[in-house]
N, C-alpha and C positions, 0 to 999 in steps of 0.2 A: 346109276344114280338112284338113291332111295326116293320113295314117294314124298317124304318130308322135305327133301332137298328140292324136288320139283315144285312142290307147293310154295316153298319159300321163294324160289326164283320167280315163279309166276306172280306172287304177291308183290315182290320188289319191282318187277317189270310193270305191273298194273299201276302201282303207286307212282312210278316214274311217269307213265303216260298221263295219269290224272294231274300231276303237278305241272307238266308241260301244257296240257290243255287249259288248266286254270290260268296260267300266265297269258295265254292267248285270248281267253274268253272274258275273264272277270274285269280287266281294265277297260274293255270296250263297253260292257253293259252297265257299269256302275261308276259312281264318283270315285275319285282316288282314295278317299277315306274308307268308303264301304268296300271297295275292291281290296284294299290292303287288309282289312279285317277278315274278309273271306279267305284271302291268300294265306294268312296265318293259320286259320283253321284247317285248310286243305293241306298245307305243307306239313303240319305236325300230325294230322290224322287224315291221311289221304282218302281211305275208303269211307269211314263214317262221315268225314267232312264233305265228300262229294254227294253222299246220300242226303245229308242235311241241306246242302245247297239246292238239290233237286226239289226238296220239299218246301224250303223257305226262301230260296234265293231270288226268285223273280217277283218284282212288284207289279208286273203286268196283270191286269184283269183278263179273264177269258173273254173272247170276242163277243159271245152272246150277252154276257153281263154288261159289257161296256155299251153295246148297242141298245140295250134296254134303258140304261141310264140316259143315253142321248135322246131316245124316243120320249121318255118321260119329261125331260127338260124342254123338248120342243113343244109339247102340249102345254106345259106350265108357262112357257114364254108367251104363247098366244093368249092364254087366259089372263095373265096379269096386266096385259095392255088394255083390258076392258074393265068397265065398272063392275064391282065397286073397287077393285084393286087400284086402278089408276087414280081414283079420287083422292087417295091418301099419299101419293107420291109428293115428296117435299120439293119445293122450288129452290134449287141450289143457289140461285142468285141472292136468296135471303139468308144464307148460311155464312159463317165465318170462313176465311180462306182455308184454314186447316181442316175444317169439317168437310168442305167441298172436296179436298184432295182425298180424304179417306172414304167419303161416300162413293166417289167415282172408282177408287181402287177396289173397295168392297164389292161393288156391283160388277166390276169387270172380272173379279175372281170368282165370286159365288153366285152371280147372276140375280141377286135379289136387291131391289132398290131401298134407299132410306125412306122410312115412313114415319108420319107423325100421328098424334092422337092416341097415344098408348098410356097405360098405367101399369106399374109394376110394384111387387112387394117381395122382399127377400125372405126366404125360409131357411133357417140355419139347422134346426134339428130334424132328424129323420122322422120322429113321431109327428112333428108339426106338418111336415110334408105329406105323410101318408094320411093324416086326418083331413087336411085340406083337400087333397086329391080325392079321397073317398067321398067327402061331402059334395064336391062338384060332380062326381060321377053319379051320385044319388039324385042329383037334379037334372041329369042329362035327359034330353028328349029325343035326339036323333042319332048321335054317334059318339063313340069314344075311341080314339086312336092312341096307342101307347107303344113306345119304342125304348127299350133299355138294354144296356150291355149285360148287366147281371140282374136277374130276376129270381127271387126265392120266395117260397111260402114259409114263413116262420111267424113267431108270436108278434113281432113288430109289424110285419106287412099284412097280417091277416085281415085287418079292417079294409085295406085297399082291395084285396082279392075278393072279399065277400061283397063289397060294393060293386065290383065288376061283374060278379055272378048275378047279383040282383038286377043290374042294368040289362044284362043279356036276356034274362028270363022275362022282363017286362017289354021286350021287343026292341031295345036300343041296339043299334049295330055296333058291335064291339070288336075291334081288331087289336091284337097283341103281337108285336114283332120283337123278338129277343135274339141276341147274338147266340149262334150255335155253340160257341166255345164257352163264353162267359156264363151262359145259362144252361149248360149241358145237363147238370143234375136236375134242374127244374123240368126240362123238356123230357127227360127219361122217366121221371117218377111223379111229378106234381102237376103237369099240364092237363092231365086227363079230366080233373074236376072242372076246370074252366071250360074245356071243350064240351063236356056234358051239359054245361049250363048254356051253351050256345056261343061262347067266345071263340072267334077265329084266332088260333094260335099258330104262328109261323116262325121258323128259325131263319135268322139272317146269316148269310154267308155259310151255308151248310158245309160240314167238314168233308163228307164223302169218305170213301175208303182209300187206302194207300194206292192201290193199283186199279181201283174201279171208281174213277172220278168222272163227273158229268160235265157238260158244257158250261155250267154255272159255277163250278167249284174252283175257287182260287187257292192260293197257298194258305197253309193252316193259320199263319199268324197275321193275315190281313183280316182285321176284325171291325165290326160295326160298334163303335165305342160311344155312340150318341145316346143321350138321355132326354126324352121329351114325351109330353102327353098333350093331347088336344081334346077338348070336350065341346061338341056342338059348333066347332069353329069359332067359339066365343071366348073360351078360357084356355090358356096354354101354360105349360110348365117346361122349363129346361134348366140344366145346370150340371152339377157334378155328382149328385146322389145316385146311387144304384138302389134298386128295390131289394133291400136286405137290412138286417139289424145293424146298428152302427159298429159292432165288433166283427162283422162278417163271420159270425159263428165262432168267434175266438181265434181267428186266423193268426193274429200277431200278439199272442200271449195276452189276449183280452183287451188290448189297447183299442180305443174307439177311433173311428174315422170321423173327421170333422169336415162337413161338406156344406155346400151352398146351392140353393135352387131359387129361381125366379118364378113367381106366379104372375102371368101376364094377361092383360086384357087389351083389346084394341086391334088395329089392322095388322100388327106384328104377328098375331096368332095365325093369320092366313099364310104367312111365310113358314111357320112351323108346320102347318098342315101340308104345305107343298113339299117340304123336306120328307115328311113321313110318307106321303103318297108316292114320291119318287122311289124310296126304299121298298115300299110295299109292292110296287109294280115290278121292280127288278127281281124280287123273290117269287112273285106269284103270277106275273103276266097280266094281272088285273090292275086297272087304273081307275078307281071309283071317283071320278071327278064330278062334273055336273053339279048336283045339288050341294055337295059338301063344300066345294071351293067357291062356287058362285054365290052361295048364301052370304058369305063374308062375315066380317066382324065390324061392329060399329065403333066410332071413336069413343074412348073411355077416359081420356086424359090429355096431357100436353107433351108427353115425353117423345123424343125422337130416337128411333132405334133402327137397327139393320141386322138381318140374319146373314151369316157367312158360313155355309157348310164347307167342308173340305174332305179330301180323301183321294184314293188312287184313281177315281173316275175323272178327276179334274186335271187340267193340263199342268198346273203348277201346285206347289205346296202352299195352299191359300193362307192358312193361319200363320205360317212362318213369314210370309211376305208382309202380312199386316203388322206383325210384331216388330219385325226389323224396320219397317217404314216408320212406325210410331217412335221407336227408339232414336232413329236419325232425326226425327222432328221434335223430340223432347227438348224443353228449355229449362225447366225448374226441377221437377221431381217425377220419378217413376217408381211405382211399387208393384212388385210381382209376387204372387204366391203360386207354388206348384208342388205337388207331391213327388214328382219324378223330374229330375233335371239332367238331361243329356243334351247339351247345346251343340249345334253345328257351328262351323266357323262363322257363318253369317250372323248368327245370334250373338256370338262372343264379340265379334267386331262391332256390332251395333251397340252393345252395352258399353264397350270401351269408348266409342265415339261420343255417346251420350255423356259419359263422365268427363271426357276431355273438353266438351263444350260447356261444362259447368253444371250439369244436371246432377242431382242426388239420385242414385239408383239404389233402392232397397229391395233385396231379394230374400224371401222367406220360404224355407223348406223344412220338412220335419227333421228333427234330430235323429229319430229312429226310423229305419226303413222296413217295410214289410217284405221287400224282395232284396235279398242280400247282395246278389250280383249287380242288379241295377243300382242299388244304393251305394255299393262300392265304386262303381263306375262314376256315379254322380260326384262322390266325394273327391275323386281324382281331379275333378275340374276346380275344386275349391281354391287351390293356391293361385291359379291364373286369374280367377274371378276376383279374389281379394287384392292381388297385385294391380289389377286394373283400377282399383278404387271403388268397386262396388261394395256396398254394406251388406254383409251376409248375416242372416239371423236364423237360428235353429228353433223351431217350434217345439215346445215342451210337452203339452198334455197328451198327445197321441199322434195319429197320422193326419196331418193337415192335407186334406184331399181337394180343397177348393182351388180352382184354376182361375186366377184373376189377374188383371193388369190395369192400373190407372196411370194416366199421363197428364201432368200439369193441371189437374183439377178440371179438365175439359173434355177428356176422351177416356173411354174404358173398354176393355174386352173381358168377356165372361162366358164360360161354357164348359165343355167337356174335354177340351184339349190340354194335355200337359205340355210343358215346355221341353220337349224332348224329340229326338229324331223320329221315334215311332209315331207319335201323334202328328208330327209335321207331314210325314210321308206315307205311312202304312195304314193308319186307322181312318175310318170314316168318322169325322167329328162334327160337332155343331157348336158354333160360337156366336155370340151376340156383340155388336158394337153399340156402345152407349154414347150418345152425343150430348154435350152440354154440361154445365156446372152442377145442376141439380141431380142429374143422373149419376155423374161421376162421384159426387159427394156422398151419396148413399152407399156406394161400394167402398169408397175410401174409409168411411167410418168403420166398416166391418174389418177392413185390412188393418186399421190402427188397433183394433181389438186383438187381432192375431199378433201384431208386434208386441203388445203388452204381455203376451204369454210366451214370448220368445227371448232367447238370449243371443247376444252378438258373438260372432266367431271372428277372432283376429288371426292374422298371419303368424303371430308368435305361437299361438296354440297349435297351429298346423305344424310349425317347424319342430315342435317338441315330440311329435309322433315318432315311434321307433322306425329305423330305416327299413326293416323288414316289412312293416305295415305299409309304408309309403311305396315300396317296390311292388307289393301285391296290388295296391290300388292302381298303380301305373299300368300293370298288366291288364287289369279289367278295363281300363280306359281304352286299350287297343281294340277291344271288342264292342265298344259303345255304339259304333255305327250300325250294328246288326242286332242290338238288344231290343 
């Protein structure tokens, strides 16, 4: 027997073993949909599929990383039961029934209570965000904490980075935490200037090397997708903007990303501080609490808000649970905006139930996608969504990147999480629950602006697509649980 024949026989035998092993392992470790997606990959490409699964297949965090998350939460639990944190907790007996239900659910999931005494302002343009953030940093006296998925030094972000350098040089304690994958170019080539100025720059979820991974290194596509900033524990920012120019360096043929960020004042800023400090401790082993958290934030308004972080460190898919619960509770109207739509069965069923109960559900997504595979998989869900009675709108000017949801003019969700399986289960995300008519109306007004720049998509238009195109979209849909 020739060497080629021996190698071919070995390859076939190894491929057979991989397929058999996959049948025994994948259905046990994953949901049926995720297991089926991985089985398709492994059965068609056994060797590369098995290697890909070893790199990306497990959603479990390393033991040391999970232990650090729990230790940080234990410290924060003890602190928030003391003044000034406890002083701002809302008496749930004074809240409407629907708000009480969601306040309890949000605290059970994310461990942060509903708080009053807040003020907020929406910032839509990237330049407006960077100017406001730079101005607040220039007024900082004690500390600046910043966490972003993508962080870039370019012409648009230069004012922000220069303000950060000035703050560090005058003795303000500056911490910058950026995702190791999303901000990889910045960490390799641009972070040095900030470090020289005295800014502490740390990468979140470090990638490590393929076969030289440490006790904190998780799978490559478990990412910290949060976007937040806290100045002196008094002013906070959170939302969907990344720190980069609105075209992401011309990533999508020059199309601009359209985002939304909240500038916050009041006790809710303490919760943003806590989320940052938890992530900082997990990456560094340092938990600089004391002065920073105990100093607290003073009441600045009347708005009632709640922070709900999510990610693999939590027992459930926190944001997915909130969204599904809100859809089941909806009575009149729901408006959702998301750049990436890969719904799981729970989200699809909840949207359908909302429509069946008589609620109008408006879903706004970009017409053009910046990621062709994810965009194709999302489009494959369009016919089912339309047949359920959901009103689907395609945003025209560019990439609508704002992640928002309003329910019945009385409840809203806003933050970094897309309405897809990745954000629900794999990414560390940060979302805010807005309680009350005033809070929701401010966000709904912005959503109505998005609707005015969108066109409706009907089932007739979908039916006119060529059969070959529909077939391709259907194939990408099979991979959606692992995209």
